Structure formats: C-alpha cells, structure tokens
N, C-alpha and C positions, 0 to 999 in steps of 0.2 A: 504494501500501499506506499510504504514510504517514498519509494521509485516512482510509482506512479503520478504521484503528488508532484514530484521534483521535474517528472518529465512535462506535465501539463499544465502547471502554473508559472508563468513569468511574465514579464511585461512587454507588452506590446508595441506602447507609443514609440520607443525611438525605432522603429521598425516602420510601423504602419502612417504615425502622425508626420513622419517625414517624407514616406512615398506619396500620402494624399492628404494634404492637412486639413485641410477643411472639413469642419466638422466633425473632426475625430475627437473622442470622448472617451476616458477609462478612468475606471475608480475601483477600490477595494473597499469591501465594507465586511465590518465585523460585527456581531450581535452576542452578548454575554447574555443568557437568560438565567441569572443566579437567584436564590431564593429573596424574594422580597427586591428583586434591585434589577434594572436591564440597564445595561452598557452599548451604546451605537458609537462605531468609529469608523470612521470614512479616510481614503486617502483618495483625492478626486485630481484629476488632468483633464482639461477642456480647453480646446484649440480655439482660438478667439481671431474673427476677422475683423482687422482694422481698416484704416483707411489707405486704399491704392492697394487692396489686396494681400496687405501685410497680416501674416499668420502669427500669435503668439500664444504660446502654450501658457495657463493659467494655471498652478497649482492649488491646492487645497487642501485643508485639515478641518474634518468636522468632529465634535467631540459632544455627545450630548448624554445625561443620564438619568434614569428615573428610580427610585425610592417612593418617597410622597409624590411628586411633581416631578416633570421633567423640566431639564435646566442644561445648559450646555453654550457652546460655541462655535462661528464659523471663521476662519481665518485665513485670508487671502495671503499669498506669498507672490513676492518677485520670481519671475522666472529663473533669477540668478541663482536661487535658492534651491534649486530641483538639481537631484543628479539619481542618476539611474545606474547602478554597476553594470560594468561590462559584459558581466553571466545573466544580464536582466533579472537577477534574481533579488534584489534591494533598491528601495525607494527611499530616497531621503528628500526631505521638503524642510529648510531649516534646521529646526532642532528635533524635527520627528523623523522616525524611521521604522520601515517596514519591512520586515526580511524575510522571505521564503525559505524554511530549513530543511532537511531530509525528511523531519515528524510532523512539520505544520509551519508554524509561522511567530514570528518576533516581532513586538511593535513595542516602541519607545514614544512618549507625548510629551511636549513640552512646548506650552503656550502660555509663557510668562505673562503676557499682557491681560490674558484671562483668567489665571491663577489656574491653570490646569496642567497636572502633572503626571506621568504613570508609565507602568511598565506591563506589560501581558505578555503571557506565552501561550499561545494555543497549538495544543497539540491532536492531530486530526484521529477520529474514531471511526470513520467512513470513508469509503471510497472518493473521489471528485467526481463530477459528471458535467459535460460539457454539452452546450445547446448552444446550435450556430445562428446566425441570420433570421432572427426573429423580425417581424416587420415595426418599425419604430416610423410615423408617418411616411415620409418619403425615403426614409432612411433604412441603415438594419442595424440588430444589437445584438451583441453574442454573448455569452456569459458561462462563467465556472462557477460551480457551486460544491462546498463541500457540507452536505445537511447537519451534521453533528462533529463538534469537538470539544476538547476537555480545557476550559481556560482556568490560568492560575496569574495571579498579580495583584495588582493595586491601581487604582485610578482617583487621584484627590481632585475636586472641583472647588475652588474655595476653598471653603475650613471643614470641607466636607469629604472624609477619605472612602472610598469602596474598597474591600478588600475580597478578591475570588481566589475561593479555592478548590478547586476541581469541579467547577461548575460547568453546567454544558452550554455549549455557543455554537453559533452558524456563521459561515462565512459565503460569500459570494464576491466575483470578480468579473467585473463588464466592460465591454468595449464596442466600440464601434462608430459608424457615421450617421447621425444624424442631427436635429436641431430642437433643442427645448422649445416647446408651444406650439410644434407641427401636429397635425390631426391625428394624435394616438395620448392614451392613457394607460395606466396599467394597475393590477391590484398584485401585489407582491408578499407573501405569508412563510413565515417559520414556523412549525409548531414542533417543540419537544413535549416529553412527558416532564412531569413535575417529580416523579421518583426516579431516582439516577440509574437504576437497574435495569430500568424498563427498555425493551430493546429496539421500540418504534420512533419513525422519526418523520415527519412530511415537509415538503416543501410546497408550496401552490403559487402559480404564475399564470394569471389572466390580463392579456392586451387586447384593447379595445381603442376604437377610436375615441377622440378628445372630447366627445359629449357622452360617452359609456353608451352608445344605444348601438353601436356594432361590435361583437365580438371577435376578431382578429386571430388570436390565438388563445387556448386553454391548456392548461397540463397541471396534475399533481402527481409529483413525485414522493413515493412511499418507499423508505429504508427500513430495513429489518438486521439490526446490529451493523456491521459494515458493510453491507450489500446492498444495492437494490431489488426490492422483492417486486412492485409493481411498478408501472408508470402509464397512466393515464393520460388520454391526451384529445384535444377539441370537442366532438359530440360525446367520449364516452365520460366528461365531466359537464357538471350542473353546477353554477355558482349563482345563490339569489342573497341579496342584501335586503334587510328589514331595519326601516326606520332611520335616524340622526342620532349619534350620540347627544344627550342634553346638557353637554358641557363643550364650552370655549376652549380653545388650545392653550396649554400650560405656559407656553412661551413661542415666538416669532423670531426665528432667527434666518438674516442678521435683523436685530430690533427694528431699525429703521423699516422696512419692510412691511409692519403691523400696520403703519398709515396708510397703506397702498391696499391692502388686503381687507381692512375692517377686521372685527373681533369675532366674527361667527365664521364666514365663508371662504373657503370650503369647510368640509367638515370630515366628519369619517361615520362610516352607518354604525347603529347600535350593533347591529348581530348579523354575522355573515354565516349561511350555510352551505358547505361544498358536498356533493355527493355523485360519488365515479362508480361506474361498474364497467366490468371488461372480464370476458372469457372466466366467469366464475366469481372472479373479485370483486370485492363491493366496500365501498369505505362511505362512512358519513361522519364530517366535522363541522365542528360549529363554534365559533370564533364570538366572543363578546368582549366587546371594546369595555376598555375600563378611562382611558386618557390618552392624550396625543398630544407632540410636537409639531409644528410648522416648519419648514426649510424650504425659504422661497427666494427665487432671482426672477429679474425681467426676463420676458420671452424674447428667444431669438428670432421670432418671426412676426411679431407685431409688437409696437411700441406701447400700444395702452394695454397690453397682458401682462401678467406673471405666472410662470411655471412654480406650482406649489406643490411639495412631496408633506404629505402627513406621515409621521412616524407614532403607529399606535400601540399601547399595550395591552394587553388583555387573556381573559380566559378560556380554555379550549378542553373540549370534550370531544374523543373520536373514539370511534368503533369499526367494527366490520370483519371482513374475512380474507386473506390474501395467503395463496397458497395452501389452501385449506386449516390455515391456522387464524383461531380466531383472537381478535383484541377488543378490549376497551380500556382508556386510560383517559386522565385528566393531564391536564399538561398547562404549558405557556406558549401564547404566541405575540410574535410582534408581526404587523401586517403595514405594509408602506403603500398607500396610495397617492398616487402619482395625479395631476390635476393641470391642465395644460392651458 
C-alpha cells in the first residue's frame, strides 16, 4: 500500500501548469474527524490570468477547525514563497510544508499573522483511488483520495490547542483546468465511523450544474478495511436533500467576503439521504448537518458573483449489505457544498 501511494500521489503543477497554465488549479486537502473536533487543512495553487495574458501561480494555505464553532484563516502568499521539490513529493508555501511520505503525509503549519501553528502526521490506512477528468463547467477536474488515514499531532489556533492522537482522517488531492464560477457545483462528503475499529469508510461525490438542477456525475465509494468494497456510479446512486440548516455560518473566510455574501445565503441542507444499489449490494447513508463555515472568493467568470465553499460538520448513520456482509454504524461526516 505504501508503494502504491508513493507512485500515485505527487504534485502536478510543475508540469501541467507550465505546459498549459490558463485555468490550472491544484490542491491537497486533509480532514481530521476526531472525537469532538474537526480539522481541515488545505494547500492550494491557483493559476491567475493577469493583464496581457500573463499567468501567475497564487499559493494559499487554509486552516479551519471546529470544536464548539468553526474558526480559522485563509492566507495567500506571493509566488516567491512557493517551492515544489524536484521529486514532486514536497510542497512548501512560506513556513508551511506538506510532504508525501512512503506511508502517508507530514504537514507543518506556520501562519504567525493568524496565530496558527501545528504539526500533523497522516498514516494511510486504505488504498488511494484516482478519478480522472470529471466535468467542471467547460473544464475538467481529476482527484486522488485516501478515504481513511490515522492522524497524530497538534494544531493551535489562537489560544486553543487541538491534540490529535490516532484519530481517523480523510485526504484528497485535486487538479485540473476550470474556472471558479463556471456552470457547475458539487457536494463532496467523507464518512467515517465513530468507533475506530469499525472497518467501513465512504466517500460521496455529486457534480451538478451551477443551479443544482442537472446531475452531471454521481458516485459513492465504499471501503472495507483498506480495500474498495463497492463503487456505485451515476444511476446506481440517488441523493436527496431535505430543508436548510436553521443556522448561519459560524464564520466566513476571508472575513471581508461576508459583506458581499450576506449572513445566510448560501446555506447547507439540514439533511442528505444517499441510497445506492448495484448487483446485490445496497447502501443507505443519512447525513445531518450541525454547523458550517464558508470559504469564499470572487468568481472567475462574472464580476458580480462569488464562488462559495460551505464546509459542514455533522452526524451520519449508514447501513447496508456489501459483498454479502451486513453493516450498520454511526459516524461523523464532513460535507462540502460548492456554490458557483
């Protein structure tokens, strides 16, 4: 499994963003789903088009945490603060570093202007899986995800320190060429059991048009221990949302974007039901939102719009039968809702 991870996960930007820079984006995303705490860490690279068709690679580091409420920061860096190692296995943005190791990932965070520091080690507990060239408006996006890892370390935000000790985590790595604000949206969810010994993990992805009226791609990935146990796609997956969470976002990042977005819109569903059936396998999962944070940036398509990512924490109940084995567990979920 370690050799497979090392072969599969590496940074694409030094090659792909140089060959065809316009619209290229890449990010590495980590979610720690510990007991009573959620930690999200994101290393992001976005090629921006300037006057005269000049293209600039803009690096960002995003850190948000939830125990009682969501809090955190987005920090943008000058391109000179960016370095990718020659073997494409390590990314440095200022004092922040993400290293792909034979058994997982090491992450160091240092955002002194926001009072955020931390060191985390993610050890892979499941095989990675790669999905290529899914639709994203007029562009395409690919991703690699590791549905289950073990996380150890610490993260300090202001005067609050979060300790991570063998907690379950999720990782995805995304890259492609598309424009934020184009005609697409997505719902992306990671589901992990509350009981560490429970062998089941799930990842749900639903790509739609911007208004969420037309489904472009639906998938539910089910892992048992470290192996994929079932993959449901398109018509085999149904997802229904119910209501809106009766709660405003805990925070909007960066804070000035709150003035443009208002206090309540867009929101997140109160509840999501996912049902999947194929060749004798069946899965039912229900996610109930508890709170969320908003990450916002100007649209790359229209000056009068913004692109908003809502990161929602919630509780999950999942049951079903896969490969003749019944399961029924409660767990945690972190779902991301992209609004263009």
